[in-house]
C-alpha positions in Angstrom: -59.0 9.6 -88.5 -61.2 9.7 -91.5 -65.0 9.9 -92.1 -66.8 8.5 -95.2 -70.4 7.2 -95.5 -71.0 7.6 -91.8 -68.1 5.4 -90.7 -65.2 6.7 -88.6 -61.8 5.2 -88.0 -60.1 6.3 -84.8 -56.3 5.7 -84.9 -54.3 3.8 -82.4 -53.3 5.6 -79.2 -55.9 8.3 -79.8 -59.5 8.8 -78.7 -62.2 10.8 -80.5 -65.0 12.9 -79.0 -68.5 12.3 -80.4 -71.2 15.0 -80.2 -74.9 14.7 -80.9 -76.3 18.1 -82.3 -73.3 19.9 -80.7 -73.6 18.3 -77.2 -71.1 15.8 -75.8 -72.3 12.2 -76.4 -69.4 9.7 -76.0 -65.7 9.0 -76.2 -64.8 6.7 -79.1 -61.9 4.3 -78.5 -59.5 3.2 -81.3 -61.2 1.2 -84.1 -64.0 1.6 -86.6 -67.3 3.3 -85.5 -70.6 4.1 -87.2 -71.4 7.8 -87.0 -74.6 8.7 -88.9 -74.1 12.4 -89.6 -77.6 12.7 -91.0 -79.0 12.0 -87.5 -76.9 14.8 -85.9 -73.8 12.9 -84.9 -70.4 14.5 -85.5 -66.8 14.3 -84.3 -65.7 17.2 -82.2 -62.1 16.3 -82.4 -59.5 13.8 -81.3 -57.1 13.6 -78.3 -53.7 11.8 -78.3 -53.0 9.3 -75.5 -49.3 9.3 -76.1 -46.7 10.4 -73.6 -45.6 14.0 -74.4 -42.7 15.9 -72.9 -42.6 19.6 -72.0 -39.3 21.3 -71.1 -39.8 24.2 -68.7 -36.9 26.6 -68.1 -37.0 28.1 -64.6 -34.8 30.8 -63.2 -34.5 30.7 -59.4 -32.4 32.3 -56.6 -30.4 30.1 -54.2 -29.8 30.7 -50.5 -26.4 32.3 -51.2 -27.9 34.9 -53.7 -26.9 33.1 -56.9 -29.3 32.9 -59.8 -29.4 29.5 -61.5 -31.4 28.3 -64.5 -33.0 24.9 -64.2 -34.7 23.0 -67.0 -37.4 20.7 -65.8 -38.6 18.0 -68.2 -42.3 17.2 -67.5 -43.8 14.1 -69.1 -47.6 13.9 -69.3 -50.4 12.1 -71.1 -54.2 12.2 -71.2 -56.1 9.4 -69.5 -58.7 7.7 -71.7 -61.3 7.6 -68.9 -61.0 11.4 -68.5 -60.8 12.3 -72.2 -63.9 14.4 -72.1 -62.6 16.6 -69.3 -59.2 16.9 -71.1 -60.9 17.9 -74.4 -63.5 20.3 -73.1 -62.0 21.8 -69.8 -58.4 22.4 -70.9 -57.7 25.0 -73.6 -53.9 25.2 -73.3 -52.4 22.3 -71.5 -48.7 23.4 -71.9 -49.4 26.8 -70.4 -51.2 25.3 -67.5 -48.3 22.8 -66.8 -45.8 25.7 -67.0 -47.9 27.7 -64.5 -47.9 24.7 -62.1 -44.1 24.4 -62.4 -43.5 28.1 -61.8 -45.8 28.1 -58.7 -43.8 25.2 -57.3 -46.8 22.8 -57.2 -45.0 20.0 -58.8 
């Protein structure tokens, strides 16, 4: 993703978050976009839409009092229609997924 002369290129399988004077304005899909920085537009960042994998190691106790270690492989990705929520509301996605696994919510 590069910016020159007010033009922005968003790479394939990513989306970019556009702000107007520091406030959320739009989510930019892959392709070339005009972003006039002199009018207060800027890129806040980008978000990958690729599938990612997180391996979570859990230690648990069975009914016969034996401790076992289980590795859970969680595959996740951001949805393009909820990219603004994923960018602004989540600060550490891996830690939140691990907490869900440890709590037994998955």
